[in-house]
C-alpha positions in Angstrom: 88.7 106.8 111.2 86.8 104.0 112.5 89.1 101.9 114.8 88.7 98.4 115.6 87.7 99.5 119.6 84.9 101.1 118.2 81.6 99.8 119.6 79.9 99.7 116.3 82.3 97.3 115.1 81.7 94.9 118.4 77.9 95.6 117.7 77.9 93.9 114.3 76.4 90.6 114.0 78.1 87.4 113.0 76.2 84.6 111.0 79.3 81.9 110.6 79.6 80.2 107.4 81.4 77.6 108.8 84.0 78.0 105.8 87.0 76.4 106.5 90.8 77.2 106.7 92.9 77.1 103.8 96.9 76.9 103.4 98.2 79.7 100.9 101.1 77.8 100.1 98.7 75.7 97.9 98.2 79.2 95.7 100.7 79.0 92.9 99.9 83.2 92.5 101.2 84.0 96.2 104.3 84.0 98.0 104.4 83.1 101.8 106.8 85.0 103.9 108.1 83.1 106.8 108.8 86.0 109.3 105.8 85.5 111.4 105.6 81.9 111.2 104.2 80.2 114.5 104.7 76.6 115.7 101.2 75.7 114.5 101.3 76.9 110.9 98.7 79.5 111.3 100.0 82.2 109.7 99.9 80.6 106.3 96.4 79.8 106.5 93.0 81.9 105.8 89.2 80.9 105.1 89.3 79.3 101.9 87.1 82.1 100.4 89.3 85.1 101.3 92.0 83.0 99.8 90.2 82.8 96.7 89.9 86.3 96.5 93.1 87.1 97.2 94.3 84.9 94.4 91.9 87.1 92.2 93.7 89.8 93.3 96.9 88.8 92.6 96.0 88.2 88.9 95.2 92.1 88.9 98.9 92.7 89.5 101.3 94.0 86.4 103.3 91.1 85.4 106.6 90.5 87.5 104.6 91.5 90.6 103.6 89.2 93.5 101.5 89.8 96.8 103.8 88.5 99.4 101.8 87.0 102.5 103.3 87.8 105.6 100.3 86.2 108.0 97.0 85.0 107.9 95.0 83.5 110.6 96.1 84.3 114.2 95.1 82.3 117.4 92.8 83.8 120.1 95.8 83.2 122.7 98.5 85.2 120.4 96.3 88.1 119.6 95.5 88.6 123.3 99.2 88.7 123.8 100.1 91.0 121.6 97.4 93.4 122.5 98.6 93.3 126.0 102.1 93.5 124.8 101.1 97.0 123.1 99.2 98.3 126.0 102.3 97.6 128.0 104.5 99.6 125.7 102.0 102.6 125.9 101.6 102.1 129.8 105.5 102.9 129.6 105.3 105.7 127.5 102.8 107.4 130.0 99.5 106.3 128.6 97.8 106.1 132.2 94.5 106.4 131.1 93.1 102.7 130.5 90.5 103.9 127.8 92.9 106.1 125.7 95.5 102.8 126.1 92.8 100.7 124.8 91.9 103.0 122.0 95.5 103.6 120.9 96.5 100.0 121.0 93.3 99.1 118.9 95.2 101.3 115.8 97.8 98.8 115.6 96.6 95.6 117.6 92.9 94.6 117.2 91.0 93.8 120.3 90.7 90.3 120.9 86.8 89.8 120.3 86.6 91.6 117.1 90.0 90.8 115.3 89.9 89.9 111.5 93.3 87.6 112.1 91.4 85.3 114.8 88.7 84.7 111.9 90.8 83.9 109.2 89.5 86.7 107.0 92.4 89.2 107.6 95.9 89.1 105.7 98.6 91.0 106.1 100.9 91.5 102.9 103.2 93.6 100.7 104.4 93.1 97.1 107.5 91.5 95.9 109.1 91.5 92.5 109.8 88.1 90.6 112.5 87.2 92.6 110.9 87.5 95.7 112.6 90.9 96.6 109.9 93.0 98.3 108.6 96.5 96.6 109.7 100.0 98.3 106.2 100.3 100.1 107.3 103.7 102.0 107.5 101.5 105.5 107.7 97.8 106.7 105.1 95.7 107.7 104.2 95.9 111.1 106.5 98.9 111.3 104.9 100.4 114.8 106.8 97.2 116.2 110.2 99.3 115.8 108.7 102.6 116.5 107.7 103.5 112.7 104.0 104.3 113.2 104.2 107.3 110.9 104.7 105.4 108.3 102.1 102.6 109.0 98.6 104.5 107.8 97.7 103.9 104.2 97.7 107.7 103.6 100.8 108.4 105.4 102.1 112.0 104.5 105.4 111.9 102.8 105.9 108.7 100.9 107.9 108.8 97.8 106.2 108.7 94.8 107.2 105.3 94.0 106.1 104.1 97.3 102.7 105.7 96.7 102.3 103.9 93.3 103.0 100.7 95.0 100.2 101.1 97.6 98.0 102.1 95.4 98.6 99.1 92.9 98.1 97.0 95.9 94.9 98.7 97.0 93.3 98.9 93.4 94.0 94.8 93.2 92.6 94.0 96.6 89.8 96.7 96.4 89.1 94.6 93.2 88.0 91.6 95.0 86.6 93.1 97.8 88.7 93.4 100.4 88.6 96.5 102.8 91.9 97.7 104.4 92.5 99.0 107.8 93.8 102.3 107.6 96.3 102.7 110.3 98.1 99.8 108.6 98.6 99.9 104.7 99.4 95.8 105.0 96.2 95.1 106.8 93.2 93.8 104.7 89.9 92.0 105.5 87.1 90.3 104.1 84.1 89.0 105.8 84.8 90.2 109.1 82.9 92.5 111.5 85.0 95.4 110.3 84.4 94.7 106.8 81.0 94.6 107.2 80.4 97.9 109.2 82.7 99.5 106.5 81.0 98.1 103.8 77.5 98.2 105.1 76.9 94.4 105.1 74.3 93.1 107.0 76.8 91.4 109.2 80.2 89.4 109.1 80.3 85.6 107.9 83.6 84.8 109.7 83.8 84.7 113.3 86.8 83.7 115.3 88.2 79.9 113.9 90.6 77.8 115.4 
């Protein structure tokens, strides 16, 4: 499994395409959840090309099931804060080696320099029914924050048949639109960033950090 801390991710070149951030609220095929709302509203934005692909993925889902977007863009400052906080949690748990602490933190929070969210290239999302009620995905979005790391990987063992079906629905729709999953987080998908480029064999990323 390739983690975002892998030097190969950092080595991927970025040729910034200059595409603007776009608002999720303008997309009728999507719902935007407020749980990660930030004062600037960054959570509800992503690159316009990423949003177009997400809308295309939404149309691949069965009738009555919609993507529920939890978070898109994230500032560099907020990304750094989250990474430091997770490292602090690992330090408190007895992970004293800084290299190992950095590697383990990167399983759930990207190092700032390669963070897909900071590039507007990533989306954290789940599925909901037509009323907005979340479907059973076998674990919560950002479950690692509550100590539920075991349910976070896309291929986590022990999932119910229903949860596995819902994760597979999400994956088929998003992959059909070109997204890649970060395998330690079933809810995290990206397009056009360094991780996407490395895992798909693209020549480079088209999205770098944007504010």
